[in-house]
PDB file of N, CA, C and O in Angstrom:
ATOM      1  N   MET A   1     -10.392 151.066  89.741  1.00  0.00           N
ATOM      2  CA  MET A   1     -11.317 150.388  90.604  1.00  0.00           C
ATOM      3  C   MET A   1     -10.933 150.514  92.074  1.00  0.00           C
ATOM      4  O   MET A   1     -11.800 150.567  92.947  1.00  0.00           O
ATOM      5  N   ILE A   2      -9.633 150.560  92.341  1.00  0.00           N
ATOM      6  CA  ILE A   2      -9.206 150.608  93.737  1.00  0.00           C
ATOM      7  C   ILE A   2      -9.728 151.847  94.455  1.00  0.00           C
ATOM      8  O   ILE A   2      -9.970 151.814  95.662  1.00  0.00           O
ATOM      9  N   SER A   3      -9.901 152.929  93.721  1.00  0.00           N
ATOM     10  CA  SER A   3     -10.373 154.152  94.379  1.00  0.00           C
ATOM     11  C   SER A   3     -11.786 153.983  94.937  1.00  0.00           C
ATOM     12  O   SER A   3     -12.174 154.719  95.844  1.00  0.00           O
ATOM     13  N   LYS A   4     -12.552 153.043  94.424  1.00  0.00           N
ATOM     14  CA  LYS A   4     -13.896 152.807  94.944  1.00  0.00           C
ATOM     15  C   LYS A   4     -13.868 152.191  96.339  1.00  0.00           C
ATOM     16  O   LYS A   4     -14.843 152.290  97.084  1.00  0.00           O
ATOM     17  N   TYR A   5     -12.747 151.552  96.694  1.00  0.00           N
ATOM     18  CA  TYR A   5     -12.676 150.827  97.954  1.00  0.00           C
ATOM     19  C   TYR A   5     -11.776 151.492  98.997  1.00  0.00           C
ATOM     20  O   TYR A   5     -11.530 150.922 100.059  1.00  0.00           O
ATOM     21  N   THR A   6     -11.297 152.667  98.701  1.00  0.00           N
ATOM     22  CA  THR A   6     -10.449 153.373  99.654  1.00  0.00           C
ATOM     23  C   THR A   6     -11.264 154.440 100.360  1.00  0.00           C
ATOM     24  O   THR A   6     -12.305 154.875  99.868  1.00  0.00           O
ATOM     25  N   GLN A   7     -10.776 154.854 101.520  1.00  0.00           N
ATOM     26  CA  GLN A   7     -11.464 155.892 102.278  1.00  0.00           C
ATOM     27  C   GLN A   7     -11.367 157.222 101.547  1.00  0.00           C
ATOM     28  O   GLN A   7     -10.277 157.608 101.125  1.00  0.00           O
ATOM     29  N   PRO A   8     -12.465 157.925 101.389  1.00  0.00           N
ATOM     30  CA  PRO A   8     -12.407 159.220 100.729  1.00  0.00           C
ATOM     31  C   PRO A   8     -11.656 160.227 101.587  1.00  0.00           C
ATOM     32  O   PRO A   8     -11.777 160.232 102.812  1.00  0.00           O
ATOM     33  N   SER A   9     -10.905 161.051 100.950  1.00  0.00           N
ATOM     34  CA  SER A   9     -10.151 162.091 101.633  1.00  0.00           C
ATOM     35  C   SER A   9     -10.193 163.330 100.747  1.00  0.00           C
ATOM     36  O   SER A   9     -10.259 163.230  99.522  1.00  0.00           O
ATOM     37  N   ASN A  10     -10.154 164.474 101.370  1.00  0.00           N
ATOM     38  CA  ASN A  10     -10.192 165.706 100.587  1.00  0.00           C
ATOM     39  C   ASN A  10      -8.851 166.408 100.528  1.00  0.00           C
ATOM     40  O   ASN A  10      -8.794 167.602 100.233  1.00  0.00           O
ATOM     41  N   THR A  11      -7.766 165.689 100.803  1.00  0.00           N
ATOM     42  CA  THR A  11      -6.453 166.313 100.658  1.00  0.00           C
ATOM     43  C   THR A  11      -6.171 166.508  99.179  1.00  0.00           C
ATOM     44  O   THR A  11      -6.719 165.802  98.333  1.00  0.00           O
ATOM     45  N   ALA A  12      -5.318 167.465  98.878  1.00  0.00           N
ATOM     46  CA  ALA A  12      -4.984 167.747  97.476  1.00  0.00           C
ATOM     47  C   ALA A  12      -4.413 166.514  96.794  1.00  0.00           C
ATOM     48  O   ALA A  12      -4.769 166.205  95.657  1.00  0.00           O
ATOM     49  N   SER A  13      -3.534 165.815  97.486  1.00  0.00           N
ATOM     50  CA  SER A  13      -2.925 164.627  96.915  1.00  0.00           C
ATOM     51  C   SER A  13      -3.963 163.547  96.629  1.00  0.00           C
ATOM     52  O   SER A  13      -3.912 162.893  95.587  1.00  0.00           O
ATOM     53  N   SER A  14      -4.897 163.361  97.546  1.00  0.00           N
ATOM     54  CA  SER A  14      -5.940 162.357  97.377  1.00  0.00           C
ATOM     55  C   SER A  14      -6.856 162.702  96.204  1.00  0.00           C
ATOM     56  O   SER A  14      -7.233 161.828  95.424  1.00  0.00           O
ATOM     57  N   LEU A  15      -7.205 163.962  96.088  1.00  0.00           N
ATOM     58  CA  LEU A  15      -8.067 164.381  94.969  1.00  0.00           C
ATOM     59  C   LEU A  15      -7.362 164.174  93.628  1.00  0.00           C
ATOM     60  O   LEU A  15      -7.985 163.739  92.659  1.00  0.00           O
ATOM     61  N   CYS A  16      -6.070 164.483  93.573  1.00  0.00           N
ATOM     62  CA  CYS A  16      -5.303 164.255  92.338  1.00  0.00           C
ATOM     63  C   CYS A  16      -5.258 162.763  92.016  1.00  0.00           C
ATOM     64  O   CYS A  16      -5.468 162.355  90.874  1.00  0.00           O
ATOM     65  N   TRP A  17      -4.983 161.961  93.035  1.00  0.00           N
ATOM     66  CA  TRP A  17      -4.899 160.514  92.833  1.00  0.00           C
ATOM     67  C   TRP A  17      -6.222 159.970  92.309  1.00  0.00           C
ATOM     68  O   TRP A  17      -6.238 159.182  91.364  1.00  0.00           O
ATOM     69  N   ARG A  18      -7.333 160.388  92.920  1.00  0.00           N
ATOM     70  CA  ARG A  18      -8.641 159.911  92.479  1.00  0.00           C
ATOM     71  C   ARG A  18      -8.944 160.348  91.053  1.00  0.00           C
ATOM     72  O   ARG A  18      -9.542 159.588  90.291  1.00  0.00           O
ATOM     73  N   ALA A  19      -8.544 161.559  90.679  1.00  0.00           N
ATOM     74  CA  ALA A  19      -8.763 162.032  89.309  1.00  0.00           C
ATOM     75  C   ALA A  19      -7.958 161.199  88.315  1.00  0.00           C
ATOM     76  O   ALA A  19      -8.462 160.851  87.248  1.00  0.00           O
ATOM     77  N   LEU A  20      -6.724 160.882  88.654  1.00  0.00           N
ATOM     78  CA  LEU A  20      -5.890 160.083  87.748  1.00  0.00           C
ATOM     79  C   LEU A  20      -6.399 158.646  87.640  1.00  0.00           C
ATOM     80  O   LEU A  20      -6.384 158.058  86.559  1.00  0.00           O
ATOM     81  N   ILE A  21      -6.849 158.087  88.759  1.00  0.00           N
ATOM     82  CA  ILE A  21      -7.431 156.731  88.724  1.00  0.00           C
ATOM     83  C   ILE A  21      -8.708 156.725  87.888  1.00  0.00           C
ATOM     84  O   ILE A  21      -8.922 155.812  87.091  1.00  0.00           O
ATOM     85  N   ALA A  22      -9.548 157.726  88.061  1.00  0.00           N
ATOM     86  CA  ALA A  22     -10.788 157.817  87.268  1.00  0.00           C
ATOM     87  C   ALA A  22     -10.450 157.896  85.787  1.00  0.00           C
ATOM     88  O   ALA A  22     -11.110 157.256  84.968  1.00  0.00           O
ATOM     89  N   ASN A  23      -9.441 158.665  85.437  1.00  0.00           N
ATOM     90  CA  ASN A  23      -9.021 158.777  84.041  1.00  0.00           C
ATOM     91  C   ASN A  23      -8.574 157.420  83.511  1.00  0.00           C
ATOM     92  O   ASN A  23      -8.943 157.033  82.402  1.00  0.00           O
ATOM     93  N   ALA A  24      -7.777 156.694  84.302  1.00  0.00           N
ATOM     94  CA  ALA A  24      -7.295 155.385  83.862  1.00  0.00           C
ATOM     95  C   ALA A  24      -8.453 154.410  83.680  1.00  0.00           C
ATOM     96  O   ALA A  24      -8.445 153.597  82.756  1.00  0.00           O
ATOM     97  N   ASN A  25      -9.447 154.491  84.561  1.00  0.00           N
ATOM     98  CA  ASN A  25     -10.588 153.574  84.484  1.00  0.00           C
ATOM     99  C   ASN A  25     -11.517 153.860  83.304  1.00  0.00           C
ATOM    100  O   ASN A  25     -12.256 152.976  82.871  1.00  0.00           O
ATOM    101  N   VAL A  26     -11.484 155.067  82.793  1.00  0.00           N
ATOM    102  CA  VAL A  26     -12.336 155.414  81.653  1.00  0.00           C
ATOM    103  C   VAL A  26     -11.895 154.674  80.398  1.00  0.00           C
ATOM    104  O   VAL A  26     -12.726 154.298  79.571  1.00  0.00           O
ATOM    105  N   GLY A  27     -10.591 154.464  80.254  1.00  0.00           N
ATOM    106  CA  GLY A  27     -10.075 153.771  79.076  1.00  0.00           C
ATOM    107  C   GLY A  27      -9.892 154.727  77.915  1.00  0.00           C
ATOM    108  O   GLY A  27      -9.773 155.938  78.104  1.00  0.00           O
ATOM    109  N   GLY A  28      -9.871 154.173  76.711  1.00  0.00           N
ATOM    110  CA  GLY A  28      -9.660 154.997  75.525  1.00  0.00           C
ATOM    111  C   GLY A  28      -8.272 155.612  75.525  1.00  0.00           C
ATOM    112  O   GLY A  28      -7.287 154.944  75.839  1.00  0.00           O
ATOM    113  N   GLU A  29      -8.200 156.871  75.177  1.00  0.00           N
ATOM    114  CA  GLU A  29      -6.920 157.578  75.103  1.00  0.00           C
ATOM    115  C   GLU A  29      -6.500 158.100  76.475  1.00  0.00           C
ATOM    116  O   GLU A  29      -6.151 159.271  76.620  1.00  0.00           O
ATOM    117  N   ASN A  30      -6.536 157.231  77.472  1.00  0.00           N
ATOM    118  CA  ASN A  30      -6.268 157.674  78.836  1.00  0.00           C
ATOM    119  C   ASN A  30      -4.807 158.052  79.077  1.00  0.00           C
ATOM    120  O   ASN A  30      -4.528 158.810  80.006  1.00  0.00           O
ATOM    121  N   VAL A  31      -3.887 157.563  78.292  1.00  0.00           N
ATOM    122  CA  VAL A  31      -2.481 157.919  78.480  1.00  0.00           C
ATOM    123  C   VAL A  31      -2.271 159.392  78.168  1.00  0.00           C
ATOM    124  O   VAL A  31      -1.614 160.108  78.924  1.00  0.00           O
ATOM    125  N   HIS A  32      -2.824 159.834  77.066  1.00  0.00           N
ATOM    126  CA  HIS A  32      -2.681 161.243  76.681  1.00  0.00           C
ATOM    127  C   HIS A  32      -3.405 162.155  77.674  1.00  0.00           C
ATOM    128  O   HIS A  32      -2.866 163.168  78.121  1.00  0.00           O
ATOM    129  N   ARG A  33      -4.629 161.771  78.004  1.00  0.00           N
ATOM    130  CA  ARG A  33      -5.377 162.567  78.986  1.00  0.00           C
ATOM    131  C   ARG A  33      -4.665 162.571  80.334  1.00  0.00           C
ATOM    132  O   ARG A  33      -4.597 163.603  81.000  1.00  0.00           O
ATOM    133  N   GLY A  34      -4.139 161.427  80.731  1.00  0.00           N
ATOM    134  CA  GLY A  34      -3.458 161.316  82.013  1.00  0.00           C
ATOM    135  C   GLY A  34      -2.223 162.197  82.089  1.00  0.00           C
ATOM    136  O   GLY A  34      -1.946 162.790  83.131  1.00  0.00           O
ATOM    137  N   ALA A  35      -1.484 162.286  81.003  1.00  0.00           N
ATOM    138  CA  ALA A  35      -0.298 163.140  80.995  1.00  0.00           C
ATOM    139  C   ALA A  35      -0.683 164.605  81.192  1.00  0.00           C
ATOM    140  O   ALA A  35      -0.067 165.321  81.982  1.00  0.00           O
ATOM    141  N   ILE A  36      -1.697 165.034  80.472  1.00  0.00           N
ATOM    142  CA  ILE A  36      -2.156 166.422  80.592  1.00  0.00           C
ATOM    143  C   ILE A  36      -2.799 166.656  81.954  1.00  0.00           C
ATOM    144  O   ILE A  36      -2.526 167.659  82.612  1.00  0.00           O
ATOM    145  N   LEU A  37      -3.644 165.737  82.367  1.00  0.00           N
ATOM    146  CA  LEU A  37      -4.309 165.859  83.658  1.00  0.00           C
ATOM    147  C   LEU A  37      -3.286 165.909  84.795  1.00  0.00           C
ATOM    148  O   LEU A  37      -3.406 166.729  85.705  1.00  0.00           O
ATOM    149  N   GLY A  38      -2.295 165.045  84.745  1.00  0.00           N
ATOM    150  CA  GLY A  38      -1.259 165.027  85.768  1.00  0.00           C
ATOM    151  C   GLY A  38      -0.483 166.330  85.826  1.00  0.00           C
ATOM    152  O   GLY A  38      -0.193 166.840  86.909  1.00  0.00           O
ATOM    153  N   ALA A  39      -0.148 166.872  84.658  1.00  0.00           N
ATOM    154  CA  ALA A  39       0.582 168.145  84.612  1.00  0.00           C
ATOM    155  C   ALA A  39      -0.255 169.286  85.188  1.00  0.00           C
ATOM    156  O   ALA A  39       0.240 170.107  85.961  1.00  0.00           O
ATOM    157  N   ILE A  40      -1.517 169.325  84.804  1.00  0.00           N
ATOM    158  CA  ILE A  40      -2.394 170.399  85.289  1.00  0.00           C
ATOM    159  C   ILE A  40      -2.632 170.271  86.794  1.00  0.00           C
ATOM    160  O   ILE A  40      -2.524 171.254  87.527  1.00  0.00           O
ATOM    161  N   LEU A  41      -2.952 169.078  87.250  1.00  0.00           N
ATOM    162  CA  LEU A  41      -3.209 168.891  88.678  1.00  0.00           C
ATOM    163  C   LEU A  41      -1.958 169.141  89.508  1.00  0.00           C
ATOM    164  O   LEU A  41      -2.033 169.751  90.574  1.00  0.00           O
ATOM    165  N   GLY A  42      -0.808 168.672  89.027  1.00  0.00           N
ATOM    166  CA  GLY A  42       0.441 168.903  89.738  1.00  0.00           C
ATOM    167  C   GLY A  42       0.768 170.377  89.838  1.00  0.00           C
ATOM    168  O   GLY A  42       1.214 170.850  90.884  1.00  0.00           O
ATOM    169  N   ALA A  43       0.548 171.108  88.754  1.00  0.00           N
ATOM    170  CA  ALA A  43       0.789 172.554  88.779  1.00  0.00           C
ATOM    171  C   ALA A  43      -0.206 173.265  89.689  1.00  0.00           C
ATOM    172  O   ALA A  43       0.137 174.241  90.355  1.00  0.00           O
ATOM    173  N   TYR A  44      -1.424 172.775  89.712  1.00  0.00           N
ATOM    174  CA  TYR A  44      -2.468 173.411  90.512  1.00  0.00           C
ATOM    175  C   TYR A  44      -2.220 173.241  92.017  1.00  0.00           C
ATOM    176  O   TYR A  44      -2.291 174.212  92.771  1.00  0.00           O
ATOM    177  N   VAL A  45      -1.931 172.020  92.450  1.00  0.00           N
ATOM    178  CA  VAL A  45      -1.780 171.784  93.885  1.00  0.00           C
ATOM    179  C   VAL A  45      -0.363 172.025  94.375  1.00  0.00           C
ATOM    180  O   VAL A  45      -0.162 172.279  95.562  1.00  0.00           O
ATOM    181  N   GLY A  46       0.615 171.952  93.500  1.00  0.00           N
ATOM    182  CA  GLY A  46       2.007 172.175  93.890  1.00  0.00           C
ATOM    183  C   GLY A  46       2.688 170.897  94.352  1.00  0.00           C
ATOM    184  O   GLY A  46       2.048 169.996  94.894  1.00  0.00           O
ATOM    185  N   ASP A  47       3.965 170.837  94.133  1.00  0.00           N
ATOM    186  CA  ASP A  47       4.763 169.663  94.459  1.00  0.00           C
ATOM    187  C   ASP A  47       4.668 169.282  95.938  1.00  0.00           C
ATOM    188  O   ASP A  47       4.593 168.102  96.281  1.00  0.00           O
ATOM    189  N   GLU A  48       4.672 170.283  96.796  1.00  0.00           N
ATOM    190  CA  GLU A  48       4.673 170.003  98.233  1.00  0.00           C
ATOM    191  C   GLU A  48       3.375 169.355  98.715  1.00  0.00           C
ATOM    192  O   GLU A  48       3.357 168.749  99.787  1.00  0.00           O
ATOM    193  N   GLN A  49       2.301 169.468  97.955  1.00  0.00           N
ATOM    194  CA  GLN A  49       1.018 168.874  98.345  1.00  0.00           C
ATOM    195  C   GLN A  49       0.835 167.446  97.842  1.00  0.00           C
ATOM    196  O   GLN A  49      -0.085 166.750  98.272  1.00  0.00           O
ATOM    197  N   LEU A  50       1.704 167.005  96.933  1.00  0.00           N
ATOM    198  CA  LEU A  50       1.581 165.650  96.400  1.00  0.00           C
ATOM    199  C   LEU A  50       2.253 164.654  97.336  1.00  0.00           C
ATOM    200  O   LEU A  50       3.301 164.942  97.915  1.00  0.00           O
ATOM    201  N   SER A  51       1.648 163.493  97.477  1.00  0.00           N
ATOM    202  CA  SER A  51       2.213 162.475  98.369  1.00  0.00           C
ATOM    203  C   SER A  51       3.520 161.936  97.793  1.00  0.00           C
ATOM    204  O   SER A  51       3.782 162.034  96.594  1.00  0.00           O
ATOM    205  N   LYS A  52       4.321 161.370  98.673  1.00  0.00           N
ATOM    206  CA  LYS A  52       5.593 160.774  98.261  1.00  0.00           C
ATOM    207  C   LYS A  52       5.346 159.654  97.250  1.00  0.00           C
ATOM    208  O   LYS A  52       6.099 159.501  96.288  1.00  0.00           O
ATOM    209  N   GLU A  53       4.301 158.884  97.472  1.00  0.00           N
ATOM    210  CA  GLU A  53       3.971 157.784  96.556  1.00  0.00           C
ATOM    211  C   GLU A  53       3.701 158.287  95.138  1.00  0.00           C
ATOM    212  O   GLU A  53       4.107 157.652  94.164  1.00  0.00           O
ATOM    213  N   MET A  54       3.017 159.424  95.023  1.00  0.00           N
ATOM    214  CA  MET A  54       2.709 159.958  93.691  1.00  0.00           C
ATOM    215  C   MET A  54       3.965 160.429  92.973  1.00  0.00           C
ATOM    216  O   MET A  54       4.034 160.365  91.746  1.00  0.00           O
ATOM    217  N   LYS A  55       4.961 160.902  93.719  1.00  0.00           N
ATOM    218  CA  LYS A  55       6.179 161.416  93.094  1.00  0.00           C
ATOM    219  C   LYS A  55       7.250 160.350  92.922  1.00  0.00           C
ATOM    220  O   LYS A  55       8.038 160.414  91.979  1.00  0.00           O
ATOM    221  N   GLU A  56       7.290 159.380  93.812  1.00  0.00           N
ATOM    222  CA  GLU A  56       8.379 158.410  93.778  1.00  0.00           C
ATOM    223  C   GLU A  56       7.908 156.989  93.507  1.00  0.00           C
ATOM    224  O   GLU A  56       8.715 156.059  93.519  1.00  0.00           O
ATOM    225  N   GLY A  57       6.625 156.811  93.263  1.00  0.00           N
ATOM    226  CA  GLY A  57       6.082 155.475  93.079  1.00  0.00           C
ATOM    227  C   GLY A  57       6.226 154.908  91.678  1.00  0.00           C
ATOM    228  O   GLY A  57       5.775 153.790  91.427  1.00  0.00           O
ATOM    229  N   LEU A  58       6.825 155.625  90.774  1.00  0.00           N
ATOM    230  CA  LEU A  58       7.001 155.115  89.416  1.00  0.00           C
ATOM    231  C   LEU A  58       8.037 153.991  89.404  1.00  0.00           C
ATOM    232  O   LEU A  58       9.054 154.077  90.092  1.00  0.00           O
ATOM    233  N   TYR A  59       7.789 152.960  88.642  1.00  0.00           N
ATOM    234  CA  TYR A  59       8.715 151.840  88.569  1.00  0.00           C
ATOM    235  C   TYR A  59      10.065 152.263  87.990  1.00  0.00           C
ATOM    236  O   TYR A  59      11.107 151.798  88.454  1.00  0.00           O
ATOM    237  N   GLU A  60      10.059 153.110  87.013  1.00  0.00           N
ATOM    238  CA  GLU A  60      11.287 153.539  86.338  1.00  0.00           C
ATOM    239  C   GLU A  60      11.601 154.996  86.641  1.00  0.00           C
ATOM    240  O   GLU A  60      11.972 155.749  85.742  1.00  0.00           O
ATOM    241  N   LYS A  61      11.456 155.395  87.888  1.00  0.00           N
ATOM    242  CA  LYS A  61      11.618 156.794  88.294  1.00  0.00           C
ATOM    243  C   LYS A  61      12.961 157.379  87.848  1.00  0.00           C
ATOM    244  O   LYS A  61      12.998 158.464  87.266  1.00  0.00           O
ATOM    245  N   LYS A  62      14.044 156.683  88.110  1.00  0.00           N
ATOM    246  CA  LYS A  62      15.388 157.195  87.774  1.00  0.00           C
ATOM    247  C   LYS A  62      15.563 157.346  86.261  1.00  0.00           C
ATOM    248  O   LYS A  62      16.145 158.327  85.797  1.00  0.00           O
ATOM    249  N   VAL A  63      15.068 156.395  85.506  1.00  0.00           N
ATOM    250  CA  VAL A  63      15.177 156.458  84.046  1.00  0.00           C
ATOM    251  C   VAL A  63      14.377 157.641  83.508  1.00  0.00           C
ATOM    252  O   VAL A  63      14.849 158.372  82.637  1.00  0.00           O
ATOM    253  N   ILE A  64      13.166 157.825  84.029  1.00  0.00           N
ATOM    254  CA  ILE A  64      12.311 158.926  83.586  1.00  0.00           C
ATOM    255  C   ILE A  64      12.939 160.271  83.952  1.00  0.00           C
ATOM    256  O   ILE A  64      12.936 161.199  83.143  1.00  0.00           O
ATOM    257  N   GLU A  65      13.479 160.377  85.172  1.00  0.00           N
ATOM    258  CA  GLU A  65      14.139 161.626  85.578  1.00  0.00           C
ATOM    259  C   GLU A  65      15.298 161.961  84.661  1.00  0.00           C
ATOM    260  O   GLU A  65      15.477 163.117  84.277  1.00  0.00           O
ATOM    261  N   LYS A  66      16.093 160.944  84.302  1.00  0.00           N
ATOM    262  CA  LYS A  66      17.231 161.175  83.408  1.00  0.00           C
ATOM    263  C   LYS A  66      16.763 161.643  82.034  1.00  0.00           C
ATOM    264  O   LYS A  66      17.345 162.563  81.457  1.00  0.00           O
ATOM    265  N   GLU A  67      15.717 161.014  81.512  1.00  0.00           N
ATOM    266  CA  GLU A  67      15.190 161.422  80.208  1.00  0.00           C
ATOM    267  C   GLU A  67      14.691 162.861  80.236  1.00  0.00           C
ATOM    268  O   GLU A  67      14.927 163.615  79.293  1.00  0.00           O
ATOM    269  N   ILE A  68      14.005 163.248  81.308  1.00  0.00           N
ATOM    270  CA  ILE A  68      13.508 164.617  81.430  1.00  0.00           C
ATOM    271  C   ILE A  68      14.671 165.592  81.527  1.00  0.00           C
ATOM    272  O   ILE A  68      14.672 166.623  80.855  1.00  0.00           O
ATOM    273  N   ASP A  69      15.673 165.273  82.367  1.00  0.00           N
ATOM    274  CA  ASP A  69      16.841 166.146  82.510  1.00  0.00           C
ATOM    275  C   ASP A  69      17.578 166.300  81.178  1.00  0.00           C
ATOM    276  O   ASP A  69      17.973 167.407  80.813  1.00  0.00           O
ATOM    277  N   ASP A  70      17.766 165.188  80.450  1.00  0.00           N
ATOM    278  CA  ASP A  70      18.436 165.241  79.146  1.00  0.00           C
ATOM    279  C   ASP A  70      17.656 166.107  78.159  1.00  0.00           C
ATOM    280  O   ASP A  70      18.239 166.891  77.410  1.00  0.00           O
ATOM    281  N   PHE A  71      16.338 165.955  78.168  1.00  0.00           N
ATOM    282  CA  PHE A  71      15.497 166.747  77.272  1.00  0.00           C
ATOM    283  C   PHE A  71      15.603 168.234  77.598  1.00  0.00           C
ATOM    284  O   PHE A  71      15.768 169.058  76.698  1.00  0.00           O
ATOM    285  N   VAL A  72      15.509 168.577  78.880  1.00  0.00           N
ATOM    286  CA  VAL A  72      15.590 169.984  79.290  1.00  0.00           C
ATOM    287  C   VAL A  72      16.947 170.563  78.909  1.00  0.00           C
ATOM    288  O   VAL A  72      17.024 171.688  78.415  1.00  0.00           O
ATOM    289  N   ARG A  73      18.009 169.807  79.133  1.00  0.00           N
ATOM    290  CA  ARG A  73      19.355 170.293  78.758  1.00  0.00           C
ATOM    291  C   ARG A  73      19.453 170.533  77.250  1.00  0.00           C
ATOM    292  O   ARG A  73      20.025 171.530  76.809  1.00  0.00           O
ATOM    293  N   ALA A  74      18.896 169.621  76.474  1.00  0.00           N
ATOM    294  CA  ALA A  74      18.956 169.773  75.008  1.00  0.00           C
ATOM    295  C   ALA A  74      18.172 170.992  74.545  1.00  0.00           C
ATOM    296  O   ALA A  74      18.627 171.734  73.675  1.00  0.00           O
ATOM    297  N   VAL A  75      17.002 171.195  75.124  1.00  0.00           N
ATOM    298  CA  VAL A  75      16.178 172.341  74.750  1.00  0.00           C
ATOM    299  C   VAL A  75      16.846 173.641  75.182  1.00  0.00           C
ATOM    300  O   VAL A  75      16.892 174.611  74.424  1.00  0.00           O
ATOM    301  N   MET A  76      17.354 173.649  76.390  1.00  0.00           N
ATOM    302  CA  MET A  76      17.973 174.870  76.917  1.00  0.00           C
ATOM    303  C   MET A  76      19.266 175.199  76.179  1.00  0.00           C
ATOM    304  O   MET A  76      19.632 176.369  76.063  1.00  0.00           O
ATOM    305  N   LYS A  77      19.947 174.195  75.687  1.00  0.00           N
ATOM    306  CA  LYS A  77      21.210 174.411  74.995  1.00  0.00           C
ATOM    307  C   LYS A  77      21.025 175.250  73.741  1.00  0.00           C
ATOM    308  O   LYS A  77      21.903 176.035  73.385  1.00  0.00           O
ATOM    309  N   SER A  78      19.904 175.092  73.078  1.00  0.00           N
ATOM    310  CA  SER A  78      19.702 175.770  71.800  1.00  0.00           C
ATOM    311  C   SER A  78      19.388 177.253  71.927  1.00  0.00           C
ATOM    312  O   SER A  78      19.616 178.005  70.979  1.00  0.00           O
ATOM    313  N   GLY A  79      18.867 177.702  73.078  1.00  0.00           N
ATOM    314  CA  GLY A  79      18.454 179.094  73.160  1.00  0.00           C
ATOM    315  C   GLY A  79      19.044 179.884  74.318  1.00  0.00           C
ATOM    316  O   GLY A  79      18.506 180.927  74.687  1.00  0.00           O
ATOM    317  N   THR A  80      20.136 179.407  74.895  1.00  0.00           N
ATOM    318  CA  THR A  80      20.703 180.104  76.041  1.00  0.00           C
ATOM    319  C   THR A  80      22.213 180.238  75.911  1.00  0.00           C
ATOM    320  O   THR A  80      22.849 179.536  75.126  1.00  0.00           O
ATOM    321  N   SER A  81      22.768 181.143  76.688  1.00  0.00           N
ATOM    322  CA  SER A  81      24.216 181.323  76.701  1.00  0.00           C
ATOM    323  C   SER A  81      24.866 180.196  77.489  1.00  0.00           C
ATOM    324  O   SER A  81      24.182 179.482  78.223  1.00  0.00           O
ATOM    325  N   SER A  82      26.164 180.028  77.348  1.00  0.00           N
ATOM    326  CA  SER A  82      26.859 178.965  78.070  1.00  0.00           C
ATOM    327  C   SER A  82      26.785 179.186  79.576  1.00  0.00           C
ATOM    328  O   SER A  82      26.717 178.219  80.335  1.00  0.00           O
ATOM    329  N   LYS A  83      26.797 180.439  80.020  1.00  0.00           N
ATOM    330  CA  LYS A  83      26.697 180.730  81.447  1.00  0.00           C
ATOM    331  C   LYS A  83      25.323 180.301  81.981  1.00  0.00           C
ATOM    332  O   LYS A  83      25.233 179.689  83.045  1.00  0.00           O
ATOM    333  N   GLU A  84      24.256 180.625  81.238  1.00  0.00           N
ATOM    334  CA  GLU A  84      22.904 180.231  81.649  1.00  0.00           C
ATOM    335  C   GLU A  84      22.774 178.716  81.667  1.00  0.00           C
ATOM    336  O   GLU A  84      22.164 178.158  82.579  1.00  0.00           O
ATOM    337  N   ARG A  85      23.345 178.038  80.663  1.00  0.00           N
ATOM    338  CA  ARG A  85      23.286 176.578  80.611  1.00  0.00           C
ATOM    339  C   ARG A  85      23.996 175.970  81.814  1.00  0.00           C
ATOM    340  O   ARG A  85      23.531 174.980  82.379  1.00  0.00           O
ATOM    341  N   SER A  86      25.111 176.556  82.202  1.00  0.00           N
ATOM    342  CA  SER A  86      25.857 176.050  83.345  1.00  0.00           C
ATOM    343  C   SER A  86      25.037 176.144  84.624  1.00  0.00           C
ATOM    344  O   SER A  86      25.000 175.203  85.418  1.00  0.00           O
ATOM    345  N   VAL A  87      24.382 177.279  84.820  1.00  0.00           N
ATOM    346  CA  VAL A  87      23.547 177.472  86.012  1.00  0.00           C
ATOM    347  C   VAL A  87      22.387 176.483  86.001  1.00  0.00           C
ATOM    348  O   VAL A  87      22.097 175.861  87.024  1.00  0.00           O
ATOM    349  N   MET A  88      21.709 176.328  84.842  1.00  0.00           N
ATOM    350  CA  MET A  88      20.569 175.422  84.755  1.00  0.00           C
ATOM    351  C   MET A  88      20.995 173.971  84.930  1.00  0.00           C
ATOM    352  O   MET A  88      20.287 173.189  85.564  1.00  0.00           O
ATOM    353  N   SER A  89      22.140 173.609  84.377  1.00  0.00           N
ATOM    354  CA  SER A  89      22.632 172.249  84.517  1.00  0.00           C
ATOM    355  C   SER A  89      22.916 171.944  85.979  1.00  0.00           C
ATOM    356  O   SER A  89      22.609 170.857  86.469  1.00  0.00           O
ATOM    357  N   LYS A  90      23.507 172.917  86.670  1.00  0.00           N
ATOM    358  CA  LYS A  90      23.785 172.737  88.097  1.00  0.00           C
ATOM    359  C   LYS A  90      22.482 172.568  88.874  1.00  0.00           C
ATOM    360  O   LYS A  90      22.400 171.729  89.771  1.00  0.00           O
ATOM    361  N   GLN A  91      21.464 173.356  88.536  1.00  0.00           N
ATOM    362  CA  GLN A  91      20.172 173.268  89.222  1.00  0.00           C
ATOM    363  C   GLN A  91      19.530 171.907  88.972  1.00  0.00           C
ATOM    364  O   GLN A  91      18.977 171.306  89.893  1.00  0.00           O
ATOM    365  N   CYS A  92      19.599 171.413  87.728  1.00  0.00           N
ATOM    366  CA  CYS A  92      19.031 170.096  87.424  1.00  0.00           C
ATOM    367  C   CYS A  92      19.746 169.008  88.210  1.00  0.00           C
ATOM    368  O   CYS A  92      19.102 168.096  88.727  1.00  0.00           O
ATOM    369  N   SER A  93      21.058 169.092  88.305  1.00  0.00           N
ATOM    370  CA  SER A  93      21.827 168.103  89.042  1.00  0.00           C
ATOM    371  C   SER A  93      21.477 168.120  90.515  1.00  0.00           C
ATOM    372  O   SER A  93      21.346 167.063  91.132  1.00  0.00           O
ATOM    373  N   GLU A  94      21.324 169.294  91.082  1.00  0.00           N
ATOM    374  CA  GLU A  94      20.991 169.421  92.501  1.00  0.00           C
ATOM    375  C   GLU A  94      19.595 168.890  92.789  1.00  0.00           C
ATOM    376  O   GLU A  94      19.372 168.284  93.837  1.00  0.00           O
ATOM    377  N   GLU A  95      18.646 169.107  91.869  1.00  0.00           N
ATOM    378  CA  GLU A  95      17.275 168.658  92.075  1.00  0.00           C
ATOM    379  C   GLU A  95      17.140 167.158  91.981  1.00  0.00           C
ATOM    380  O   GLU A  95      16.276 166.575  92.635  1.00  0.00           O
ATOM    381  N   SER A  96      17.980 166.515  91.176  1.00  0.00           N
ATOM    382  CA  SER A  96      17.848 165.070  91.000  1.00  0.00           C
ATOM    383  C   SER A  96      18.551 164.278  92.087  1.00  0.00           C
ATOM    384  O   SER A  96      18.481 163.050  92.104  1.00  0.00           O
ATOM    385  N   VAL A  97      19.226 164.968  92.993  1.00  0.00           N
ATOM    386  CA  VAL A  97      19.916 164.273  94.087  1.00  0.00           C
ATOM    387  C   VAL A  97      18.970 163.970  95.209  1.00  0.00           C
ATOM    388  O   VAL A  97      19.373 163.387  96.216  1.00  0.00           O
TER     389      VAL A  97
END
């Protein structure tokens, strides 16, 4: 509902935000749609085009980042060499700082 009362903007971040709000307002299976929609929109516009609020506004941001990093490490561990895992682990650590 809040998107109805905000100033319209055509920035990539604003369009993504409005799409996600519209999805949430529709109801039903909006969590599943929102996850897919967020991934597609984020990939489409790129990280640098998303507002700081969209990337850092999650209440449990640190917990979610840790879960994602742990998942990626577990997945990468099964199909990569120890040298590749070391490089990827270092990259994940640097990105989360």
